[in-house]
MIZAZA-564456 format. One record per atom (N, C-alpha, C): x, y, z. Coordinates in pm, whole numbers, plus 50000, padded with zeros to 5 digits. Example, Ala and Ser with C-alpha at 12.3 -4.5 7.8 and 13.67 -1.06 7.14 Angstrom:
513194943150780
512304955050780
513204967050780
512854977550708
513674989450714
512905000350787
! end
This chain:
045471113455340
044101111455294
043681096755304
044411088655381
043951075055404
042661075055483
041871064655468
040681062755550
041121059955694
040481066255790
040731063455932
039771052455976
040291042156040
039491031156094
039631031356245
038531032956316
038541032456462
038191018156505
039151011456569
038970997756617
038850998056769
037750992856822
037470993856966
038070982457046
038360971256981
038990960157051
039620950856948
040600943156994
041400934956902
040550924956825
039500919756887
038700909356824
037660914856726
037620927956708
036640934156618
037360942456513
038140935556430
038900942456327
038140943556195
038880947056090
038270949455959
037750936755893
038270925255929
037780912755871
037810912855719
036690909155659
036580908855512
036900922355449
036620933155521
036780946355462
038240949255425
039190943355494
040590945655460
040890942455315
040750929855273
041020926655132
040050933055035
038800934855075
037840940954983
038200955554955
038540963155057
038890977255036
040230978454964
041150969654998
042450969854930
042270967254780
041450957354746
041200954354605
040530965954534
039790974054610
039110985754552
040010998054549
041260996554592
042231007454580
042341016654699
041771012954814
041851021554931
042991017255023
043531027155094
044461024755203
043881030955329
044291025755443
043691030355568
044721030055680
044391037555784
045181037855908
044261033656021
044631023056093
043821018256204
044241025456331
043271031256400
043481037756529
042901028556636
043731025256735
043331015956841
043331023256975
042241030157009
042231037857134
042301029157258
041911016557248
042021007557364
043481004757400
044391008157308
045831007157334
046441020857366
045601030857382
046081044157417
046291053357299
046001048957178
046171057557062
045041067857057
045361080557036
044321090957041
043421090656918
042151092956941
041211094456830
041471107956765
041651108356634
041961121156569
040771130656569
041051143356550
039991153356542
039251152856409
039951148656305
039351148356172
039751135356101
038931131556003
039231119955919
038961124055775
039811132355720
039521138855593
039421129055476
040121117755486
040101108255375
039011097855383
038181098255486
037141088255505
037231082355645
036121076755694
036071071755831
035231059055836
035781048755902
035051036655935
035181034556085
034061033256154
034061030456297
033481016456317
034301007556372
033940993456383
033110990556508
032810977756527
032010973456640
032850970656764
032170966156868
032820963056995
031780959957100
032240954957214
031310950657317
030770962057403
031310974057388
030840985557465
029420989257426
028710995457519
027501002857483
027931017057445
027181023257356
027601035957297
027681047257398
027111045357517
027101055857620
028061052857736
028841042257729
029691038157841
031021045757842
030931058757863
032111067257852
033141064757962
032691061258082
033651058958190
034461046358166
033801035858120
034501023358094
035361024057967
034921031757871
035601032957741
035811047857713
036851053857770
036971068457772
037201075057636
037411067157532
037591073057399
036261074957325
035161070357382
033881071357310
033441085657284
033591095057380
033201108857347
033961114457227
035261111857220
036051116757106
035601110056976
035211097356985
034741090356865
033411096056818
032511098756911
031241104856872
031471118656811
032391126356869
032691139556814
033251138456673
034131128756651
034701126656518
033601122656420
032691113956462
031601109956374
030721121856339
030351129856438
029501141456411
030171151056315
031461153556333
032181162656245
032281156956104
032541143956093
032671137855961
031361138555885
030251135555954
028951136455888
028681150855845
028931160355933
028671174455901
029531179455786
030761174455777
031681178955673
031531171255542
030661161355538
030481153655416
031601143755389
032311139755493
033371129755479
032721115955463
033141107855368
032591094355358
032771086755489
031681082155546
031671076655682
030811064155686
031311053955757
030571041555775
030701037055920
029571035755988
029531030556123
028961016556123
029671007156188
029280993156191
028940989056334
027740984456357
027260979656488
027490990456595
028470988656684
028750999356781
029021012456709
029721012056598
029961024156521
028681030656475
027691022456435
026381027856396
025671034056515
025771027656631
025121032956750
025781046056795
027101046656785
027801059156819
027411070456724
027291067256594
026851077356499
025441082156532
024581072756569
023211076256602
023161086056718
023901083156826
023941092256940
024581105556902
025671104956827
026421117156793
025601126756710
024651121556634
023911129856539
022461132256581
022151129256708
020861133156760
019811122456772
020171109856750
019241098856767
019341092756906
018721081156924
018701074557054
019071059857040
019861054957135
020261040957142
019931035857282
019341024157289
018951018257417
019231003357416
019270997057535
019330982457537
018180976657456
018480966757374
017460961257286
016300955257361
015100959657331
013930955057403
013580940557377
014100934857267
013840920957234
015040911957263
016000917157337
017140909057375
018220908257269
019170899557293
020330897857206
019910892857069
020430899256965
020280894456827
021640889256783
021710876156750
023000869956723
022830859156617
023870857756534
023870847556431
023590853156294
023190844356203
022830848656068
021350852256068
021070865056046
019700870256053
019420877855924
018290875455859
018010882655734
017660897255757
018130905555666
017720919555662
017110922355524
016190931755522
015460934655398
015660949155358
015890951755229
016010965655184
014680972855190
014710985555221
013540994155215
013531001555081
012421007555043
012351014054912
013461024054887
013891031354990
014921041554971
016271035554937
016441022354957
017731016154925
017981015454775
016931015854695
017091015254551
017961026754503
019051023454437
019961033654388
020961038754490
020891033954614
021851038454715
023241033354679
024291041554695
025641037354656
026151024954729
025691022554852
026181011154930
025200999554935
023891002554933
022900992054954
021930990554838
022210997054727
021320995954613
021250982054554
022260973754582
022290960154529
021500950254612
021060954254732
020590944854833
019280938054791
019250924954807
018050917154777
017290914154905
016060909654891
015240906455008
015850894955087
015680895455218
016160884955309
017650882255291
018430892955278
019870891355267
020450886755401
021320876755402
021870872055529
022850882155587
022790884155717
023700893455783
024130887555917
025400889355950
025900885156080
025500895456184
024860890956290
024420899756396
025060895556528
025360905456612
025770902756750
025660915856826
024460918856874
024300931556946
023220930257053
023480936957165
022540937757276
021740950657272
022320961357218
021690974457213
021110976757074
020290987057062
019640989756934
019441004756915
019481008856790
019151022656753
017621023656751
017051030456848
015591030956860
015001043356794
015781054156785
015351066356715
016491070956627
016251072056499
017301076256407
017531091256416
018721095856377
018991110256380
018061117856285
017821130556313
017021138656221
017601138356080
016731136155983
017151135755844
017661122355796
017761112455884
018251099255843
017261092655748
017791085355650
016971078155552
017111063255581
016071056555631
016161042255658
016351034355528
017291024955529
017621017455409
017361002455421
017400997055542
017180982655559
016550980255695
015770969555701
015040966455823
015150951555854
014690947855974
014700933956016
013450930756094
013180917956114
011950913756180
011940917356328
013110917156392
013180919656536
013550934156565
014600939056501
015040952856519
014950959956384
014050969756372
013770975456241
014860984256183
015650990856268
016641000456217
017970993356191
018050986656076
019240978856043
020250986555959
019820996655888
020761004855809
020091017955773
020891028655773
020371041555729
021501049855670
021091059855594
022031069655537
021731083055600
022791090655627
022651104055684
023391113655593
022671122855534
023291131355433
023561123155308
024571127155234
024901120455108
026061110655120
026811111155232
028051103355235
028271095955366
027251094155448
027421087155575
026381076055589
026841064255634
025981052655648
026221046055783
025161040055835
025251032255958
024561018855936
025221007955978
024620994655967
024710987856104
023580982156149
023540975856280
024250962256280
024330955956165
024900942656152
026400943456122
027000931956092
028460931156073
028800926155932
028810934955832
029170930455697
030630926255685
031450930355781
032890927255777
033250913955841
032320907855915
032660896556001
032940883855920
034090877955943
034420864855888
033940854055985
033930841755937
033590830656026
034550830056144
035810832356117
036810831856225
036540842556330
036250854656287
035940865456382
034710861856463
033670857056398
032430853856469
032660842556570
033450832556533
033760821856628
034480827256751
035340837156731
036030843256845
035050850156939
034050856956883
033040863256968
032250852857046
031920841656979
031170831057046
031980824957160
033260822757136
034100816657239
034160825457363
034260838557342
034330847557456
033010848057532
031890846457461
030590847857524
029830834857542
030530823357538
029850810457541
028930808857662
029430812157780
028620810257901
027350818657897
027490831357860
026340840257854
025350835557749
025850831757632
024960827257525
024210814657565
024920805257626
024280792857668
023210795657773
023510804857865
022540808357968
021290814657909
021430821157795
020290827457727
019550817757636
020020805357630
019330795157553
019800793357411
020920799257375
021440797957239
022290785357225
022200779057109
023030767557074
024290772957007
025370774157083
026570780757033
027170773656912
027360760356914
027890753756794
027020755956671
025690756356690
024800758456576
024950772556519
025160782456605
025390796056558
026650796756471
027710790456519
028970790556444
028810783356310
028130771956311
027960764256188
027120771956086
026130779356135
025270786956043
026040797855971
026930804756044
027740815155981
028710809055880
029290797755915
030210791155823
029490786955695
028310781255708
027540777155589
027150789055504
026870800255570
026390812055498
027510820455438
028760817055465
029870825855424
029820829855277
029600820655181
029540825155041
028420835355017
027270833355080
026170842855062
026450856055133
027150855355246
027530867555316
028480875955231
029460869355171
030410876455085
029670882754967
028770875254905
028020880454790
027160892354830
026630892054952
025730902854996
026490915455032
027700914055093
028310925755156
029600930655092
030190922855004
031340928554932
030910940854850
029740940754785
029330952854713
029180965054803
028830963054930
028750974355023
030140980555042
031140972155065
032510977155082
033000984054955
032710977954842
033130984054715
032400997054689
031140997754728
030391010254714
030971021154800
031371017654924
031981027755011
033301032554950
034081023354897
035351027254834
035101036754717
034051034254641
033741043054528
033341056954576
032601057654686
032231070654743
033481078254787
034421071154851
035671077454894
036441082754773
036531074754669
037271079254549
036621091554487
035311091754478
034621103354420
034841115754504
034811114154636
035051125554724
036451131154704
037441122554686
038801127054664
038941134154530
038251128754428
038311135054297
037681148954302
036621150454381
035961163354394
036891173354459
037591168954565
038541177954633
039681181654541
040201171554468
041341174054379
040961182854262
039691181554217
039241189254101
038941203554132
! end
């Protein structure tokens, strides 16, 4: 009954979520399909699907994506506590009937504010969220149409679909609540040439995330703790 974590690449791990979930009493098993590990058919104890550089439809380049979408669809349908982060959110969107496309406004990267929508009030993961909460962003694609029945929870100035809930126990976030400064610096190092060509000041992006780290932790640790609480309640319901 451990939480299943799907990791798409080595540089996109659990980050802050590791110690936060551990402190909240959760254990997890990381599945690394890029190393040949099979994506399971079910994730009965909970599911987290992390980010990565793939587009959600690039099945030939990333052959485990169909199995990941199938796992997400099944988890949502079965009421398994589920969280999709960035690519994970985009995969959930496709798996459950929404649409994902290359972002019409280009790359969104760095510390970007997101704002709660009215439906976020009382939400188990985002009910704490304040206006203009800082979020780490790094995505080229965007969720342009949410799945049927999705409840939008947070928005942004450039890309409006920043977070949503599907059913009672599944969430998708376009941003990276798990990203540490170290993880973000690694992404910048890998993409320095592309970012510079697009006009971004790479050192300034890194410095902004480092400065924002205390505010990022304050904004997103409650999300991780909220997800852990949902997992615990689901287990208590099964046990009861």
